[in-house]
Each structure stands twice: as structure tokens, then as C-alpha cells.
N, C-alpha and C positions, 0 to 999 in steps of 0.2 A: 936929119929931120924925119925922113920917111921911116927910118928905123925906130925912132922914138914913138911915132904915131902907131906903128905896128905893135910895139910893146904895150902901149896904152890899150889898144883894141884887144890884144890877147889877154891882158889883165882883166879887162871888163868882161870878156867872154867867160873867163875862168870864174869870176865872181858870180855871174849869172848861173853857171853850172852848179856852183856850191849852194846857192839859194834854192835852185830847183831840186837838188839832192836832199836838202834839209826838209823842203816841203814834202817831197815824196816819202822820205823816211818817217816824217811826222804822221802822214796819212796812214802808212803801213803799220805804224806802232799804235794806231788808234784802237785796233781790235786785238783780242787775245790770240786769234788765229788769223794769219795773213790771208787776206782776200775773202774773209767770211765775217759777217755780222752775227754774233751769237746773242740770241734773244731769249730772255727768261719770261715765262708766263705760266699760268696755271693749267690752261687747256680744259677746264671744267666749268667755265662760266660763260654760257651762251648769253648774248650773241657776240661777246668780245673774243673769246677763244674757246673752242670746243671741238669734239671729234664727231665727224659725220662719215659713216661707213669706214671707220677706223683711221680716217685722215684728219689732221688738224685743219680747221677752217675758222672763220669768224672775222669780225670787223678788224680787230687788232692784228690778226694773222695776215690778212690781205694787206693791211696798211704797212706792216713791217716788211713784207715782201716788196712792196712798191718803193719804200724808203731805201732798202738795200739795193734795189735795181738802180735808183737814182745815184747811189754812191758807187755804182759799178762793183758791188760786192755780192757774193752768195749769201744766203741766209740759213742759219741753223737754229731751230727752236729747241729749247730745253724745258719741257714741262716740269714744274716744281710746285710743291705745296706752298701756300701763301707764307707760312712761317719762315720758310727758307729763302724766299725770293729776294727780299731786300738784302739779307746777309750775303747772298750770292754776288752782289755788286762789290762788297768789300773783299771777298776772296777771289774776285775776277773769274767767277764761274760763268758769268755773262758779261757782255759789253753794255747791255741796256735791258731794261725791263719794260715791256708793253703789257700792262695788266690792270687797266682801269685804276691806276694809282692817282689819287688826288694830291694836288699840291697843298701842303699845309706848313705852318711855321716850324714845327718840330722836325719834319723831314728836310726842310731847306737848310737847317743847321748842319746836317750830316751829308746831304746829297745835293746834286744839281738836276735841274729839269729842263726839258725842251719847252717850246711854246705849246700851249694846250691844243689838243685835237678834238676834245669833247667838252661840252658844258652840260653837266648832268644835274637834274633836279631830283631831290629826295622825296620818297613816299614811305608810309608805313604799310606793310602787308600784314593782314590779319584774316581770320575767318569772317565770312559775311555775317554770321550770327553772333559775332563778338560785340556785346553791347557796352563793354567797359572801356574800350578804346575808340574814341571818336575824333581825337586830335593828338598832336605830339605831346601836349601837356598831360595826357592820360597814361603815358607809358611809365610814369614813376612807380617803382616797385614791381612792375610787370616783367616777366621773363621774355627777353628778346634774344634771338639767336644771331650772332655776328662772328665774323672771322677775327681772331685775336690780332690786335695791332692794326686793324684796318681803320680807314676813316669812319666807316659806319659804326664800328665798335666805339670809337671816341664820341660820336654823336649820341649814341644810346646812353653812354656814361654821363654825358653832359646833362641829359634829362632824367638822370637818376634811375634808369632802368636796371633791372637785375639781369646782367648780360651773361648769356650761356654761350660758351665757345662752340663754333660750328666749323667744320672743315671746308664746306663749299656751299654755294647757293642752293643747289638741288636738295642737299641734305637739310638745309635750313627750312625750305618750303615743306618738305616732308614732315619735319618736326612740328611745324604749325598745324598741318593737316591732321597729325596724330594727337594733337592737343598737348604735346610735351612742352611747348612754349606758346606764348600769346601772339608773337609776331616778329617782325624784323624791319629794320630801316635799311632801305637800299634804293637804287635808282629806279625811276619810273619806267625807263626804257627796258631795263632788265626784266621786270615783271611782265610787261606787255609782250615782249618777245617770247618769254617762257609760256605765257598763256596762248599765244598764237601757234606755237609749235606743239600742238597736240594736247593742250590743257584747257580747251575752250569751256568745258563744263566744270571747271574747278570751283570749289567752295570758298576759295580765297579771293580777296579783292584788295584794292589799295586805297589809302587815304592820303591826299596830297598834303605836303608840309609847306607852309608859306615861306618864301625866301627871307622874310623878316625873322623867322625862327632858325632856319638852317640855310646858309648861303649856298648858291649854286656851286657845285664842285667843278674845279678845273682839272681835267684829266690829261696827263702828259707822260711822255717817256721819262724815265728816271735813271740816273747814272752815278757812278763813283765820282767823287769830287775831282779826281785826277783826269777825268775824261772830257775836259772842256773843249778840246779840239774836235772830238767826235760829236759832242753836243752841238757845236756850231755847224758842222757839216749836215747833221740831221735836221737842224732848224731850216737850213736852206732847202733841203729836200721837201720838208713839210710845207714850206711856203710855196714851192713850185706845185706840189700836189693840191694845195688849196686853190691856187690861181687857175690851174687847168681843169678844175672841177672834180678831180678824183676823190677828194675828201667827201664832198657832198654826195657823189654817186655811191660811195661805200656806205655812208650813213643812211641813205634812203633804202639801200638794199637790205641792210640788217636791222634798222630801227623804224623803217617806214616814214621817217621824218629826218630833216637836217638838224642834227644836234651839234654840229661842228662850229656853229656861230654863237656869239655871246647872247 
């Protein structure tokens, strides 16, 4: 009888070890490089991710670092142009992209998202002396600069704007200032941060877009469809960072307001 009980206990212990090993292997296989979370981003879009004194910083840079820390992983950032970011998920160049990516139906067909960490309202940025654009309905036929394939590109197209491809936000604003384009659709917080950081005397301003015209964007980490386990782990980390106030603290640091709530 004792021998039988010992065998049962040994079998149960072995089963637990197998389960533990599977869980460990699953966690290790979540990332392209063992022990490291590889994050894709542009690194040119303040205040989300940008360079200061040659080093990457910004809301999404700090957030990704905090998430990696919660997962007991190192973090590696891979700055990439927007056009190649999403494709990098398919080729496993990155494990995840933190780059102000909005959840939308077309992306959800091909990729998976974590829970949102930003709820972003849209505005039109134009010159102050532009008398032709006073609302979103006025952008029809006007030249708007947007990143190809971005959510803002699709918004501009929806309102029949003549969309001019632009490589990054700073370039877009320069194009408006030079009169090469009439404006751009982007987030309110992006423009306010840009203005605060050395552009207080700019000739540009923003026009708010009602949520009835353009819904508030839900910004979240985006993954390859095969990365569900990693997505679930990141979700737990984001929930913890929200609960302990880290998300709110980062938002107020970079946006002067808490935009992490609905």
C-alpha cells in the first residue's frame, strides 16, 4: 500500500514538473531573443518615442521598459520607419510594436492587440492664417500630410482630403509651415507637446474634431497573431502598471494630462 502511494505521489510530482516545464518553455518562446523583449518603434515622434541627447526616450519608451521589467525581461528597441514597422511583426523582427498604433478593424484582421494604454482625440493642425479650413468638413480636396498606412492617413481619406505621404510628424509640420500642404490630422497631445518643446511662437494651431466625426483612437501594443501568450502576459503587466499609478504618472509627465483613461 505504501509503495502504491509513493508511486502515485511520484507520478503527480512528475506531472507538475512537466506542466512547469511547458509553462517555462512557452514563456521563453514568447520572444525572438531569450530573455529580451524586442520592441519596434519609430523614435521620431515626440512625446511617444524620440531622441534626447542621442538617447531614446518618451512615453512609449518608458512604458515598454516598465512592461519588460514586469515580465522580468531586458528590453531592446529597434527604431524603424513606419512603413516597415507592422511588416516587422510578420517577419519577427520585433516581438511587439509600441508606436501610437490605433486599434482598427483592418488591423484586427491580421494582428492582435493588448488593452489600450492611450485614448487619443484627433485635431487638424493648420496655419493660423488659413481661412479655408475651419472644421473637418473643410479638408475635402485639401492637401494633408500623413504617414502612409497610418490611422490618420485613413481618417484624411475618409473626408476626401488630397493626402500627401510624409515620413514623420516633424516633417509634416515643417511642410505645413512652408505652405507645401494645408494641414494634417493627428492627436491633440502630439501637437501640444511639440508646441511646448521649443515651438511656443509657432504660426500653427489646431482645430478640434468632434468625436461624432472621428472617434477617439484606442492606442495599444500590436503583435503577430501567433503571439497570444506574450500579449496576455503584457496585458497583466499593463493592468498592474495602471493599478499602481505608473500609467497615469507617465501620461502626466509627457502629455501634462492623464490620457490613459477612456
